N, C-alpha and C positions, 0 to 999 in steps of 0.2 A: 369838191375837194375836202370840204369840212365834213360832208356826210360819210366820205370814204374813211377819213381820219377817225371820225366817231365810232364807225363799225370796226375799224382796226383795234382802237382802244376797247371797245367792249369784248372783243374775241380775246385780246391780251389778258384783260381781267378775268374773264371766264375761265381761260387756260390756267392763270395762276391759282384761282380759287380751287379748281379741279386738282391741280398738282399737290396743294396744301392738304386738301381733303384725303387724297390717297396716301401722303406722307403720314398724316396723322393716324389713319387706320393701321397703317403698317407698323407704326410705333407701339400702337395699342395691342395689336396681335403679338408683338415680340414680348411686351411686357407681361401679357397674359401667359405665354408660354414658359417664360422664365420664372413667373411667381411660384409654381407648384415645386419646381426644383429648389428654389431658395427657401421655401417652407420646409421641405424634406430636410435640407441641410441644417435648417435652425432647430428642427425637431429631433434631429438624430441624437444629440447628446441626452435629450430627456428620456428617448426610448432606451438607450443603453442604460442610463441611470435607474430606470424602472425595472429593467430586465435583470439587474444585478442584485441578487439577494443578499440581504443582510447576514454578515458573517460573524458567528460566534467563535471568539478565539480559543476558548476551551476544547471544543470539538465541532464536527461537521454535521452532527445530529444523526449519525448511524445509530440505529436501535439494535440491541443485543439479540443475538438469535440463540435460544436454548439448545439447539442442535449442533453448534460449532462454537469454538472460541472459548469454552468454558467447562468446567468438571461436568461429566455425565451421570455421575452418582454410581458407576459401575467399575468393573476391574479392566474394561477395555481402554486402550489408548484413545485419547482424543482425536477426532476426524482431522487429518492433516491436510493443509492448504498450501504447502510447498512441495516441490518435486523432491527435494532432499528429505523431507519429513515423510513423505509417502514411502520413498525406499527404505527409510528406517523402520516405519510401520510393517511394510512387507517382510523385511528381513526378521523382524520380531515374531511374526505369524510363522515364518518358516522354521524359526529356532523351536517355537513352541511344538510344532509338528514333529521335529526331529527329537525333541526330548520325550514327547509322548510316544513315538515308536520305540525308542531305546528303553523307556520304562516299561512298556508292555512287553518287550522282548525279555528283559531281565526278570520280572515277576513271572512271566510265563515259563521261563527255564526253572526258576527257583521252585514254582509249583509242581512242575514235571519232575523235578529231581526228588522233591519231597515225597511224592507218590511213587515214582518208580523205583527208588531205592530205600523204601520203608522197611522196617525190621521184619514185618510179617512176610513180606515177599522175598526177603533175602536173609535166610536163617544163617547162611555163611557169608560174612562180609567180604566185599572184593578188597584185594591188597594192591590194587593199581596205584602207582606214585606219580606217574606222568604220562602225557600224551603230546608229543610233538605237534602234530597238526592242530590240535585244539589250542595249544599255547601261541603257534603262530598266528592263527585266526583271531584270538582274542586280544593279541597285541597289534596286530596289522589294521583290523578294521577300526578300532578307536582312533588310531593315528590318521587314517584316511578320513574319518569323519571330522575330525579337528581340523584337517587342512580344507576340507570342503567349506567349514565354517568360517575359517580364518580369512580365506581370499576375499569374499564379499565384505566381511567384516573391516578389513584393513582399507578397501575401496571406500566404504562409506565413511570411515574416519578421516581419511585423506580429504574427501570432498568436503567435509565441515570445516577443514583448516585450510582449504586452498580455494578460496572464493574467487568468483570472476570478477571483471572489471565493474566497480561500483557505480550506480547511477545517482545514489544518495548515500550521504555520511550522517550519522547521527552519534552524538557523544552522550553516554548515559553515566551519570555519577550517583553512587549510592550513599546515602546519609542515614543516620539514625533519626527518624525511621521514614524516610521518604526517597523518591528519586528526583533527579534534576536532569533536564535535557538541553541540549544544545545542537543547532543545525549549522554547522560551519561553512557548508556550501551556500547557504542562503543569507550570509552576512552576519552568522554567529548570534542570531537571536536565541533566547533561552527561556525556560519556565521552569517551575517545580510541578510535581504531580503528588498530591497527597490524598490519601483515602478518604472517600466520603463517609460520613456516619451512617448508621443504619437507617436513620430517617431521612437523609438526604438521598441514599441510594434508592429507598423505596419509592420516593417521590419521583425520581429521575427514571424509574422503571428498569433499574439495573440491579444485578446480584450483589448483596451486601459482601463486605470484606474484599471485593474485587474492582469496585468503581473507584475512579479518581476524579479530582477536580478539573485536571487538564490531561488530555489524551495525546499520545504520540500519533501524529497523522502521517502516513506515508502513502505513495501512489501504488495502485495495483500493477503487477507485472514488472516492477522495477527492482534491480538488486540493491538491497540496502545493507550498508556495512554499519555495524554498531561498534563503537569504541567504548569498552567498559571498564569503569574504574570506581574507586571508592575515596571518601575523604576521612573515614574514621577506622572503621573496622571491616572485616570481609563481608560482602554481601554476594548476591548471585542473580544476574538478570535472566530469567527464564519465562519462555512463552511456549506452553507444550503444543500448541497448534502449529508453531513454526519449527518444531524440533530444534529449540535453540535453548541452551543453558551455558552461561559463561560467569565465571566468579569474577566479582569486582574487588580488586585488592588495592589497598592504599599505596601510592607511590608507583604503581605499575598500570599499564595501559594494554588490556587484552582486546582481542578482536573476534567478533563473530559476525554472521550475515544470514539474510533470509531473503526470499523472493516470493511474496504472496501472490497466488493466482486467483484468489477470490476475494471480493470485496467484503467487508463485514468488520464485526467489532471482536478483538481477541484479548482475552485476559491472560495475565501471569502473575506470579508472586516471586519474592525474593525466596531463593531456595537454599540459603545458608544461614545457620543460626547467628544472629547479630545482636542478640540483646532481648531485653523484656518485650519489645513490641515488633519482634520479628515477623509475626504473622500479620502485620497490619501495614505492610508497604507494598501494596499491589502494583500491577503494571497494566495498562490499558492502551492497546495499540489499535488504531482506526484506519483501516485499509480502504481508500476511496479512489475515484477515477483521477486521471492526471489533471483534468480541468479543475475538479474541486481542490486538489492539493494546490495547485497554482494560486486559486483564489484564497485559499487559506494562508499560504505563505506571504501572499502581497498583503493581506491584513496583519499578520504577525510583524512583517517588516515595517509597515506603517506604524503600528502601535510601539514598535521599539526605535522608531525614528530612524530607520535604515533607509537611505535614499537609493533607489534603483534606477538605472538608466531606462530611457523609454524604450519600449520593445522596437527592434528595427522593422518587425514585420508591419507595424502600423504605418511607419514612414513609407515603406515600399508600397503599401495599398494605397496610400494618399498619392503618391507620385504616378502610380499606374492608373488612377482614376481618370476617365476622359474628362477633359475641360468642356464647360458649357459653352456653345457658340454665341458670340455676341450678336445683338438683335439688329445693330446698324447695317452689317453688310446683307443680312436677309432682306431688310426694306429695301436697301438699293437695288438688290436683285429683282425684287417684286416690281420696283419702278422700271 
């Protein structure tokens, strides 16, 4: 009996040791499987922080392009980057063609009449006093030409003052002699935009008399409403590449808008005589992607001490992420 009991005890001890070894191995496997996931979770903030670029509050680093957004040094209108501006540019071209045809026709008739009715060819002058057909033609044709010009002109004018629903609102205030801006939709942070000196502009690689220390930053493809006013005298907020020009009047809030279809850096100037330094209050508008705009806005809000609620998308993503399975049930199933 003692031998049998000893054998049973030995078998029991061996079974217990075997079971303990299996459980230990299962726990080690579960720990090894969970370790990479934990490491990934711990490293995620550092990856995001490394991927987030440093933000310059003054601008988003867009370089000027000599082909757009600034004077071209010729007689032509600047290349337009808004649909409304392109309509205006096309209409201007059409008017030039109409004017050219009328001018050529008038000069042609004048030269023909001078040659046809010269004294040597007509020793006896005609005594014709009027011609009904010609009088009807030279009255009716100009009227029709003016009507043909007026219809698209009125449509273009109405489009300038009938903006679509705005995606972003900016308030521009003219001062002697600089501009200040405010973003009411983003917590009402604001800043001043003062012209860079010739040396500063050259160092920054921007055209002199057009570069500013802070740029207006807007997202591409968005309808931007600009509320324009002034604090002292009448100014005018004008950006030729957007087909925008609006007077800034003290005590009055005027409104204009634009929708830039191309990223880039676009310059403008005050277009109303406002004092001795009228020519030294430029405008710089930087059109960037929506992601870059959001980054810039967040940096501006942080700098201004504006608290912004956490994005609901992050919370939704965290809630939708699958939970890591616990190791204990897996070990139990293995056993």
